[in-house]
N, C-alpha and C positions, 0 to 999 in steps of 0.2 A: 187445277193441277192436283195431282196427288203427290201427296209427301211420302218417303218411305221412312219407317221407320230408321231413327240411327244416322239420318245423312242430316245435313249443318247446309241451308240455305243462305248466301249470300245476297243481302242486298244492298244493292249501289245506289239507293234514291236519298236522296238529302234528307226527304220525312223521315227516314229511319236513320239517321247518324243525330248524334248528340251535337248541340250547340256550344261551342266554345265560350259563348257569352252568356250569361244567365242572368233572366230580371230581375231584378233587384228593386223594391218599390219605394224604401230609403232615400236611393240614388236619383230615382224618379223624382221624388216630392223634394229633393235637398236642390235638386234643377229649378222644377218649377217657383219654390220659392226665392231664387236665387234671381231667376229671370222676372218675378212680379216686381222683387224689390229692386232690381235696375229700372224697369220701365217705370217705376213712380217716381224714383229718383232721377232719370231724365227730366220727366216732366215737371216737378217741381223745379229744378235747375233750368228748362225753356221758361217756364211762366215768371222765374224771377230775371230773369234776364228781358225778358218781356215787358217789366215792370221797372227795371233800369234804363232802359231804351225808353218807356214813357214816359216818365223821370224826366230825362235829358232834356226830351223834347218839347217838355212843359215848363222846366225852368228854365233859367239862363243861360246855360252850358252846366260844366261841372264844376264849376264856384259855385252857381244859382244853387244847384244839387247839393252839394256838400252846405250851403248856409240854411236850405230849407229842412236837410235831414238833420241838422244840429238844432235846429227852429225846434222841429216836433220832437226831438228826442228829448232834450234838457226843456222848452218850454220859454225860452229866451225870445 
């Protein structure tokens, strides 16, 4: 295609348009960091619940678990 001097060509293709969304590496890194923290906090919470359930099953119920915990913490 030949262009004549002084003519303006209008491109209607999406590749030629400016995107209103600009890539910001700081925002992406913050989102990745928050995602990692949330995932690790979820795993730690699930591990805690698993340990609590295991303690309830291995002791004589809630009171036995409490007495065992006090014994472990204070050495009675």
